[in-house]
C-alpha positions in Angstrom: 5.2 29.7 -37.0 8.7 29.5 -35.8 7.6 30.6 -32.3 5.9 27.1 -31.7 6.6 26.1 -28.1 9.5 28.7 -27.6 7.2 31.7 -27.2 4.1 30.3 -25.4 4.0 28.6 -22.0 3.3 25.1 -22.9 1.2 22.4 -21.5 2.1 18.9 -21.1 2.7 15.3 -20.3 2.9 11.7 -21.0 2.3 8.4 -19.8 4.6 5.6 -19.0 4.7 2.8 -16.6 7.0 2.4 -13.7 10.5 1.7 -15.1 13.0 -0.9 -14.0 15.8 1.2 -12.2 18.4 -1.2 -13.8 17.2 -0.5 -17.3 20.1 2.2 -17.4 23.2 2.6 -15.5 22.9 6.2 -14.1 25.2 7.9 -11.6 23.1 9.1 -8.8 23.6 12.7 -7.8 25.8 13.3 -4.8 24.3 16.6 -3.9 21.6 16.6 -1.4 18.3 17.5 -3.1 14.9 18.1 -1.8 12.7 16.5 -4.4 9.0 17.1 -4.6 7.0 13.8 -4.1 5.9 11.6 -6.9 8.5 12.7 -9.5 9.0 9.6 -11.5 7.4 9.7 -14.9 4.2 7.6 -15.1 1.5 6.9 -17.7 -1.7 8.4 -16.5 -4.4 6.4 -18.4 -7.9 5.4 -17.2 -8.4 1.7 -16.8 -11.4 2.0 -19.2 -9.5 3.8 -21.8 -7.1 1.3 -23.3 -4.2 2.7 -25.3 -4.2 1.3 -28.8 -1.0 -0.5 -29.9 1.5 1.7 -31.5 0.5 2.4 -35.0 -3.1 1.1 -34.7 -5.4 2.3 -37.3 -9.2 2.6 -37.2 -11.1 1.2 -40.3 -13.9 3.8 -40.0 -13.3 7.3 -41.4 -14.5 10.0 -39.1 -15.7 13.4 -40.1 -14.3 15.7 -37.3 -15.0 19.3 -36.5 -12.0 20.9 -34.7 -12.7 24.2 -33.0 -10.2 26.8 -31.8 -10.3 30.6 -31.4 -7.4 31.2 -33.6 -7.3 29.5 -37.0 -3.8 30.8 -37.6 -0.3 30.3 -36.2 0.2 32.1 -32.9 1.6 29.6 -30.2 1.9 26.1 -29.0 -2.0 25.4 -29.0 -2.3 26.4 -32.6 0.7 24.3 -33.6 -0.8 21.3 -31.9 -4.2 21.8 -33.5 -2.5 22.0 -36.9 -0.2 18.9 -36.2 -3.1 16.8 -34.8 -5.4 17.7 -37.7 -2.6 16.8 -40.2 -2.0 13.5 -38.5 -5.8 12.7 -38.5 -6.0 13.7 -42.2 -3.1 11.5 -43.1 -5.0 8.6 -41.8 -8.0 9.3 -44.0 -10.2 11.3 -41.6 -11.9 14.4 -42.9 -11.2 17.3 -40.6 -12.9 20.8 -40.7 -11.7 23.8 -38.6 -14.1 26.3 -37.0 -12.4 29.3 -35.5 -13.6 32.6 -33.9 -10.8 35.2 -34.3 -10.0 37.0 -37.7 -6.5 36.3 -38.9 -4.2 39.3 -38.9 -2.5 39.9 -42.2 0.9 39.2 -40.9 0.0 35.7 -39.5 -0.1 32.5 -41.5 -3.3 30.4 -41.5 -3.1 26.9 -40.3 -1.7 24.6 -43.0 -3.4 21.3 -42.2 -5.6 20.0 -45.2 -8.8 21.0 -43.6 -12.0 20.5 -45.7 -13.5 23.7 -44.6 -12.2 26.7 -42.5 -14.9 29.1 -41.7 -14.3 31.9 -39.1 -17.2 33.4 -37.1 -17.2 35.4 -33.8 -19.9 33.9 -31.5 -19.6 37.0 -29.1 -21.0 39.4 -31.8 -24.2 37.3 -32.1 -24.8 33.6 -31.2 -27.4 33.1 -33.8 -25.2 33.1 -36.9 -22.8 30.9 -35.0 -25.6 28.3 -34.3 -26.7 28.5 -38.0 -23.1 28.0 -39.2 -22.5 25.0 -36.9 -25.8 23.4 -38.0 -25.0 24.0 -41.7 -21.6 22.5 -41.4 -22.9 19.4 -39.6 -25.3 18.9 -42.3 -23.2 19.7 -45.4 -20.0 17.9 -44.3 -21.7 15.2 -42.4 -19.8 15.9 -39.2 -19.8 13.2 -36.5 -17.7 14.5 -33.6 -16.3 17.7 -32.3 -12.7 18.2 -30.8 -12.8 21.6 -29.0 -9.5 23.2 -28.1 -9.2 26.8 -26.8 -12.8 28.3 -26.7 -14.1 30.2 -23.8 -17.6 31.0 -25.1 -20.1 28.9 -23.3 -22.9 29.5 -25.7 -20.7 28.6 -28.6 -19.9 25.2 -27.0 -23.6 24.7 -26.3 -24.5 25.3 -29.9 -21.9 22.5 -30.9 -23.3 20.2 -28.2 -26.8 20.5 -29.8 -25.5 18.6 -32.9 -22.3 16.7 -32.0 -20.7 14.7 -29.2 -17.9 16.9 -27.8 -14.4 16.1 -26.6 -12.6 19.1 -25.1 -8.8 19.5 -24.6 -8.1 21.8 -21.7 -4.6 23.2 -22.6 -4.0 25.5 -19.6 -5.2 26.7 -16.3 -7.7 29.3 -17.4 -10.7 27.1 -16.6 -10.0 26.9 -12.9 -7.7 29.9 -12.3 -8.8 33.6 -12.7 -5.1 34.7 -13.0 -4.4 31.8 -15.5 -0.9 31.2 -13.9 -1.9 29.1 -10.9 0.5 30.6 -8.5 -0.2 33.3 -5.8 0.7 36.8 -6.8 2.3 37.8 -3.5 4.2 34.7 -2.5 4.6 33.4 -6.1 4.1 29.9 -4.6 2.0 27.4 -6.6 -1.9 27.2 -5.7 -3.4 23.8 -5.2 -6.8 25.1 -4.2 -10.1 25.0 -6.2 -11.5 28.0 -7.8 -13.4 29.9 -5.1 -12.8 31.5 -1.7 -9.0 31.0 -2.0 -9.0 33.2 -5.1 -10.5 36.1 -3.0 -8.2 35.5 0.1 -5.0 35.6 -1.9 -5.7 38.6 -4.0 -6.0 36.6 -7.3 -9.0 38.6 -8.6 -7.0 41.9 -9.2 -5.6 42.2 -12.7 -3.7 45.1 -14.4 -5.3 44.2 -17.6 -8.5 46.0 -17.3 -10.5 48.1 -19.9 -8.5 51.3 -18.8 -4.8 51.1 -19.1 -2.9 51.7 -15.9 -6.0 51.0 -13.7 -6.4 47.5 -11.9 -9.6 45.6 -12.7 -11.5 43.0 -10.7 -11.9 39.7 -12.5 -15.5 38.4 -12.4 -15.4 35.3 -10.1 -19.1 34.4 -10.6 -18.6 34.3 -14.4 -15.6 32.1 -14.0 -17.5 29.8 -11.7 -20.5 29.6 -14.3 -17.9 28.7 -17.1 -16.5 26.0 -14.9 -20.0 24.6 -14.0 -20.8 24.4 -17.6 -17.6 22.4 -18.3 -18.5 20.0 -15.5 -21.3 18.8 -17.7 -19.1 17.7 -20.5 -18.7 13.9 -20.5 -15.1 13.7 -21.7 -12.2 16.1 -21.4 -8.4 15.7 -21.8 -5.5 17.5 -20.3 -1.7 17.3 -20.7 -0.5 16.1 -17.4 -1.4 14.3 -14.2 -1.1 17.5 -12.2 -3.8 19.2 -14.4 -6.0 16.1 -14.0 -5.6 16.4 -10.4 -6.6 20.0 -10.6 -9.6 19.2 -12.6 -10.8 16.6 -10.1 -10.1 19.1 -7.2 -12.4 21.4 -9.0 -15.3 18.9 -9.3 -14.6 16.8 -12.2 -14.9 13.0 -11.8 -12.0 10.8 -12.4 -13.5 9.0 -15.4 -14.3 12.4 -17.1 -10.7 13.5 -17.5 -8.0 11.7 -19.5 -4.3 12.6 -19.7 -3.1 13.1 -23.4 0.4 14.5 -23.7 0.5 17.1 -26.3 3.2 15.8 -28.7 3.8 18.0 -31.7 5.0 16.7 -35.1 8.6 17.0 -36.0 10.4 16.5 -32.7 11.7 13.0 -33.5 15.4 12.9 -34.6 18.6 10.8 -34.3 20.8 11.0 -31.1 22.7 14.2 -31.1 26.4 13.9 -29.9 27.3 15.9 -26.8 29.5 19.0 -27.5 32.5 20.2 -25.4 30.9 23.6 -24.6 29.6 23.9 -21.0 26.5 25.6 -22.1 23.3 26.0 -20.0 20.3 26.6 -22.3 16.9 28.1 -21.5 14.4 28.3 -24.3 10.9 29.9 -23.8 9.0 33.1 -23.0 11.0 35.4 -20.7 8.1 36.1 -18.3 7.8 35.9 -14.6 6.1 32.5 -14.7 9.0 30.9 -16.6 11.4 31.6 -13.8 14.4 33.0 -15.7 15.1 35.1 -12.5 15.4 31.8 -10.5 17.7 30.4 -13.1 20.0 33.5 -12.8 20.1 33.1 -9.1 20.8 29.5 -9.5 23.8 30.2 -11.6 25.4 32.0 -8.8 25.8 28.6 -7.1 27.7 27.0 -10.1 31.4 26.7 -9.6 32.3 25.2 -13.0 32.9 27.5 -16.0 29.8 28.0 -18.0 28.0 30.0 -20.6 24.2 30.5 -20.2 22.0 31.3 -23.2 18.5 32.6 -22.6 16.6 32.2 -26.0 13.2 34.0 -26.1 11.6 37.2 -25.4 8.9 38.5 -23.1 8.0 41.3 -20.7 10.4 40.1 -18.0 13.5 40.4 -20.3 14.8 43.8 -19.0 14.3 42.8 -15.4 16.3 39.6 -16.0 19.0 41.5 -17.9 19.4 43.9 -15.0 19.4 41.0 -12.6 22.2 39.3 -14.4 24.2 42.4 -14.3 23.5 42.9 -10.5 24.5 39.4 -9.8 27.9 39.8 -11.8 26.8 37.3 -14.4 26.9 39.7 -17.3 30.0 38.0 -19.0 28.5 34.6 -18.6 24.7 35.1 -19.6 23.6 36.0 -23.2 20.2 36.9 -24.4 19.9 36.0 -28.1 16.2 36.9 -28.1 13.6 35.3 -30.3 15.1 32.4 -32.6 13.1 30.9 -35.3 12.1 27.3 -35.0 14.4 26.1 -37.9 17.4 27.4 -36.0 16.5 26.5 -32.5 18.1 22.9 -33.0 21.5 24.6 -33.2 21.1 25.8 -29.7 20.0 22.4 -28.3 23.0 20.9 -30.0 25.4 23.3 -28.2 23.8 22.6 -24.8 25.3 20.6 -22.0 22.1 20.9 -20.0 18.6 22.4 -20.7 17.2 24.5 -17.8 13.4 24.5 -17.2 13.2 26.8 -14.1 9.3 27.3 -14.2 7.7 29.2 -11.4 4.2 28.4 -12.7 3.0 24.8 -12.8 3.7 23.8 -16.4 0.5 22.3 -18.0 3.0 20.0 -19.7 6.4 21.6 -20.4 6.9 21.1 -24.1 10.5 22.3 -24.1 11.3 19.1 -22.0 10.4 16.9 -24.8 12.5 19.0 -27.3 15.4 18.6 -24.9 14.9 14.8 -24.6 14.6 14.3 -28.4 17.9 16.4 -28.6 19.5 13.9 -26.1 20.2 16.6 -23.6 19.6 16.3 -19.8 17.1 18.7 -18.1 17.3 20.4 -14.8 13.9 21.6 -13.8 11.7 22.5 -10.8 9.3 19.6 -10.1 6.1 21.5 -10.8 2.9 21.0 -12.8 3.4 18.4 -15.6 7.1 18.3 -15.5 7.4 15.2 -13.2 5.4 13.2 -15.9 8.3 13.3 -18.4 11.5 14.2 -16.3 12.9 11.0 -14.5 14.8 12.4 -11.5 18.3 11.2 -11.4 17.9 9.4 -14.8 17.2 11.9 -17.5 18.1 15.0 -15.4 17.2 16.5 -12.0 13.9 17.5 -10.6 14.4 20.0 -7.8 11.8 21.2 -5.3 9.8 24.3 -6.2 11.9 27.5 -6.3 14.9 25.9 -4.4 17.3 27.8 -6.6 20.4 26.9 -4.5 20.0 23.2 -5.1 19.0 23.9 -8.7 22.4 25.6 -9.1 24.2 22.7 -7.6 22.5 20.3 -9.9 23.6 22.3 -12.9 27.1 22.3 -11.5 27.1 18.7 -11.3 26.3 18.2 -14.9 28.8 20.9 -16.0 31.6 19.3 -14.0 30.8 15.7 -15.4 30.3 15.6 -19.2 29.9 11.7 -19.1 27.0 12.1 -16.6 25.4 14.8 -18.8 25.8 12.5 -22.0 24.4 9.4 -20.0 21.4 11.4 -18.8 20.8 12.9 -22.3 20.7 9.3 -23.7 18.3 8.1 -21.0 16.1 11.1 -21.9 16.2 10.3 -25.5 15.3 6.6 -24.8 12.3 7.8 -22.8 11.1 10.0 -25.5 11.5 7.3 -28.1 9.4 4.9 -25.9 6.8 7.2 -24.8 6.5 10.5 -26.8 6.1 9.7 -30.5 3.8 11.7 -32.6 2.1 8.6 -34.0 1.1 7.5 -30.4 -0.5 10.9 -29.9 -2.7 10.3 -33.0 -3.4 6.7 -32.1 -4.9 7.9 -28.8 -6.6 10.9 -30.4 -8.4 8.5 -32.7 -9.4 6.2 -29.9 -10.7 9.0 -27.8 -12.8 10.5 -30.7 -14.1 7.1 -31.5 -15.3 6.5 -28.0 -17.0 9.9 -28.0 -18.7 9.1 -31.3 -19.8 5.7 -30.2 -21.4 7.1 -26.9 
């Protein structure tokens, strides 16, 4: 459970209106930076979906079926499912969980106060799944389903026979056969819909086939059928404006898709004083999409003394260790590996700046919220959902995709100016306090489920 958002590529976003530039006194960066367009945080809320006032409560108790493949702690999705179920239960709603994957002995089951937690694999046979769904609806008087990670179309169809469904699309799997949403050869982000572009750019080849060591061809027609089915769902939500745009690019209507930032429980804290150490912190999976190699190259542009901490593990770890040595960064970069969630706060407190050098378009970028609540500035590439929460020049720097030289210059500026880092960290904390509280996530989830139930 300690691996929450630090081991799994997150998803994410928020919503806030245009901010008054005079609200905070911020020293504007002196380094020239090519910034991606539309990088100021905004609230992405449909006009017909009013956000309830903070702390709003609904008088009617709902009986909710939450559905996720894993009913046990694994990554950020499972943590969010558990947190949201807990938040809804604390407001009096009755929440049941239906999962599809058996829990490994070494994993802990989700700990929310579910009224029922059956597990059944619909891929073995869909008939028992249909019967179980029907029985749960009748016995628990379920009224609405909140579906998270679930790829089985027949399984969702069985739920739709009995309940209105809201689906949370956590990642890019629905419209990207590679799941990463960047081209394998150029590593540049793909903004194209599922289809011809996937073929032309070699996105259908995968090394993860049924036979180890042999490439495999992803079934594009099957992916299209899955997408076509989801186009029939009346209400879906995603973590960021970028994901909403990609859903619309793939055929969803604007009023079908709502942006709901995935805000976990337990991030909120008091302002953390800035320390003296010139530490650059990365927290996350050490995989190609997370861009640790880009961060290492950026560090060669830093002229100030620094120590970089790469917290996390992954299949790109040895490549990054070797790269750090080849770039003569060995004495300045440390790889502590995996760190439990109860210890990760110590690392954030040591940081002068938090680096989010993602190559893939983050569905949200949960580590950004953790940095903001820890009152630390963020330097990130302006990709995916990151511009939703990172106010460029205010709570950190948003640098154009993969421009590691300018990324290094932005880090250098924060390392050279502790007061700027402190000011930006405070601004990020203020943004998080205003826009990214767990209660607001539950407020909006309640409203969304109520609308689905009433429709």
